[in-house]
C-alpha positions as CSV (number, residue, x, y, z in Angstrom):
1,M,9.7,33.1,-15.5
2,A,6.7,31.9,-13.4
3,R,5.6,34.4,-10.8
4,S,3.6,34.0,-7.6
5,D,0.2,35.6,-7.2
6,A,-2.6,35.6,-4.7
7,R,-4.3,32.7,-6.3
8,G,-1.6,30.1,-6.0
9,T,2.1,29.2,-5.8
10,R,2.6,30.0,-9.5
11,T,0.6,32.0,-12.0
12,G,-1.7,29.6,-13.9
13,R,-2.1,27.2,-11.0
14,A,-5.0,28.4,-8.9
15,R,-5.4,27.2,-5.4
16,T,-8.3,24.9,-4.6
17,R,-9.9,25.1,-1.2
18,M,-10.1,21.7,0.5
19,G,-11.0,20.4,3.9
20,T,-8.1,19.3,6.1
21,E,-8.5,15.6,5.5
22,E,-9.1,16.1,1.7
23,R,-5.9,18.2,1.5
24,R,-3.9,15.7,3.4
25,R,-5.1,12.8,1.2
26,Q,-4.1,14.9,-1.9
27,L,-0.6,15.6,-0.5
28,L,-0.1,11.9,0.3
29,R,-1.3,10.9,-3.2
30,I,1.2,13.3,-4.8
31,G,3.9,12.0,-2.5
32,A,3.2,8.4,-3.5
33,E,3.5,9.4,-7.2
34,L,6.9,11.1,-6.6
35,F,8.4,8.6,-4.2
36,A,7.3,5.7,-6.4
37,E,9.7,6.9,-9.2
38,R,12.5,8.6,-7.3
39,P,14.7,8.1,-4.3
40,F,14.0,10.2,-1.2
41,D,16.8,12.7,-1.9
42,D,15.5,13.4,-5.4
43,V,12.0,14.4,-4.3
44,W,11.7,18.1,-3.6
45,I,9.1,19.6,-1.3
46,E,8.7,22.6,-3.6
47,E,7.5,20.3,-6.4
48,V,5.0,18.6,-4.1
49,A,3.6,22.0,-3.1
50,E,3.5,23.2,-6.7
51,R,1.6,20.1,-7.9
52,A,-0.9,20.5,-5.0
53,G,-1.3,24.2,-5.8
54,V,-0.4,25.2,-2.2
55,S,2.4,27.1,-0.6
56,R,5.4,25.4,0.9
57,G,4.4,26.7,4.3
58,L,1.0,25.1,4.1
59,L,2.6,21.7,3.2
60,Y,4.9,22.1,6.2
61,H,1.8,22.7,8.3
62,Y,0.7,19.2,7.5
63,F,4.1,17.5,7.5
64,P,6.8,19.5,9.3
65,T,9.7,17.8,7.5
66,K,10.2,15.9,4.2
67,R,11.2,12.9,6.3
68,Q,7.9,13.0,8.2
69,F,6.1,13.4,4.8
70,Y,7.8,10.3,3.4
71,A,7.0,8.3,6.6
72,A,3.3,9.4,6.3
73,V,3.2,8.2,2.7
74,V,4.7,4.8,3.5
75,R,2.3,4.4,6.5
76,H,-0.7,5.5,4.5
77,E,-0.1,3.1,1.6
78,G,0.8,0.2,3.9
79,E,-2.3,0.7,6.0
80,R,-4.5,1.0,2.9
81,L,-3.1,-2.3,1.6
82,L,-3.9,-4.0,5.0
83,R,-7.4,-2.7,4.9
84,M,-8.0,-3.9,1.3
85,T,-6.6,-7.4,2.1
86,E,-8.1,-7.9,5.5
87,P,-9.4,-11.5,5.7
88,D,-13.1,-12.1,6.0
89,P,-13.8,-14.4,8.9
90,A,-17.0,-15.5,7.3
91,T,-15.1,-17.0,4.4
92,P,-14.1,-20.6,4.7
93,V,-10.5,-20.9,5.8
94,D,-9.4,-22.7,2.6
95,Q,-10.6,-19.7,0.5
96,Q,-9.2,-16.9,2.6
97,V,-5.7,-16.9,1.2
98,Q,-7.1,-16.9,-2.4
99,R,-9.4,-14.0,-1.6
100,G,-6.5,-12.1,0.0
101,L,-4.4,-12.6,-3.1
102,E,-7.3,-11.3,-5.3
103,A,-7.5,-8.2,-3.1
104,Y,-3.8,-7.7,-3.2
105,L,-3.8,-7.7,-7.0
106,E,-6.8,-5.4,-7.0
107,Y,-4.9,-3.0,-4.8
108,A,-1.8,-3.3,-7.0
109,E,-3.8,-2.3,-10.1
110,E,-5.7,0.5,-8.5
111,H,-2.7,2.0,-6.5
112,A,0.4,0.9,-8.4
113,L,2.4,4.0,-7.6
114,G,1.4,3.7,-3.9
115,L,2.6,0.1,-3.9
116,R,5.9,1.1,-5.4
117,A,6.4,4.0,-3.0
118,F,5.6,1.6,-0.1
119,H,8.2,-1.0,-1.1
120,R,10.8,1.6,-1.9
121,A,10.9,2.2,1.8
122,S,12.8,-1.1,2.3
123,A,15.9,0.6,0.8
124,A,15.5,3.9,2.7
125,G,18.5,5.1,4.5
126,D,16.3,6.2,7.4
127,R,15.9,3.6,10.1
128,E,12.5,4.8,11.3
129,I,11.0,4.7,7.8
130,R,12.4,1.2,7.3
131,E,10.8,0.2,10.6
132,I,7.4,1.5,9.5
133,H,7.7,-0.6,6.3
134,E,8.8,-3.7,8.3
135,H,6.1,-3.4,10.8
136,L,3.4,-3.3,8.2
137,L,4.9,-6.2,6.4
138,A,5.0,-8.1,9.6
139,E,1.3,-7.6,10.0
140,Q,0.8,-9.1,6.6
141,K,2.8,-12.1,7.6
142,R,0.9,-12.4,10.9
143,R,-2.4,-12.5,9.1
144,M,-1.2,-15.0,6.6
145,V,0.2,-17.3,9.3
146,T,-3.1,-17.0,11.3
147,V,-5.1,-18.1,8.3
148,L,-2.8,-21.0,7.6
149,D,-2.8,-22.0,11.2
150,A,-6.6,-22.2,11.0
151,Q,-6.2,-24.4,7.9
152,A,-3.8,-26.6,9.9
153,A,-6.3,-26.8,12.8
154,A,-9.0,-27.9,10.3
155,G,-6.7,-30.7,9.1
156,L,-6.0,-29.1,5.7
157,L,-2.2,-28.8,6.4
158,D,-1.4,-32.0,8.3
159,G,2.3,-32.6,8.9
160,T,3.5,-29.0,9.1
161,T,5.3,-27.3,12.0
162,P,4.7,-23.7,13.1
163,A,8.4,-22.8,12.3
164,A,8.2,-24.3,8.8
165,L,4.9,-22.6,8.2
166,R,6.2,-19.2,9.1
167,L,9.3,-19.7,6.9
168,A,7.1,-20.7,3.9
169,V,4.9,-17.5,4.4
170,H,8.0,-15.3,4.7
171,G,9.4,-16.6,1.4
172,W,6.1,-16.6,-0.4
173,L,5.3,-13.0,0.5
174,A,8.7,-11.9,-0.8
175,F,8.0,-13.8,-4.0
176,V,4.6,-12.2,-4.5
177,T,6.0,-8.7,-3.9
178,A,8.7,-9.2,-6.5
179,A,6.3,-10.8,-9.0
180,V,3.7,-8.1,-8.7
181,L,6.2,-5.2,-9.0
182,D,7.6,-6.9,-12.1
183,W,4.0,-7.3,-13.5
184,L,3.3,-3.6,-12.9
185,E,6.5,-2.6,-14.6
186,R,6.0,-4.8,-17.7
187,G,2.3,-4.8,-18.0
188,E,2.2,-8.5,-18.6
189,P,1.2,-11.3,-18.2
190,T,-2.5,-11.0,-17.4
191,R,-3.8,-10.5,-13.9
192,A,-5.3,-14.0,-13.9
193,E,-1.9,-15.4,-14.9
194,V,-0.2,-13.5,-12.1
195,Q,-2.7,-14.9,-9.6
196,E,-2.2,-18.4,-10.9
197,V,1.6,-18.2,-10.7
198,C,1.4,-16.8,-7.1
199,T,-1.0,-19.5,-6.1
200,R,1.2,-22.3,-7.5
201,A,4.2,-20.7,-5.7
202,L,2.2,-20.8,-2.4
203,L,1.4,-24.5,-3.0
204,G,5.1,-25.2,-3.6
205,A,6.1,-23.3,-0.5
206,L,3.6,-25.2,1.6
207,S,4.7,-28.5,0.1
208,G,8.2,-27.8,1.3
209,A,6.9,-26.9,4.8
210,L,4.9,-30.2,4.8
211,G,8.0,-32.1,3.8
212,D,6.4,-33.5,0.6
């Protein structure tokens, strides 16, 4: 049977001294790994502490409850996704969506477990956690609509209405989420093919919004 000692939560797993922010990032990374694969109720704080090589008490110092820990994981991953996909105003408007899609696929490859953990929040039984997820998704939609509105103002999307544009964005982002999660699960097709499929889906959604 494993026993505790002064070096760590269990013999053979020595504690590593970290700064406050470094430790917090480590705990959030472990949380993303666990919440990506299991429902909220199947993740145990004791396992998080053991993987991190810290006491349960120290983990609760950072996150007083498991619910707050999960909320922090969802917020952390959603905000990282927003940072990585932030549009570059210096990029021509007709290229910003494509650049954003490239950044999204890069994030998905580099942080696959974080992406899964983030989107699992949509099925969470906790209203506050779902609201965090929905708020971050709403920011993605707002950015996308802003870019497309700029394209419309530049005459690149003549004939669309604001309501139709928002509907097209809403449907396209849902499609991209489902397609990318499937891609990560199966490991195929290639990233380039995923980007091509998502680009064609956007063109199709915009065609509908334009009434073509």
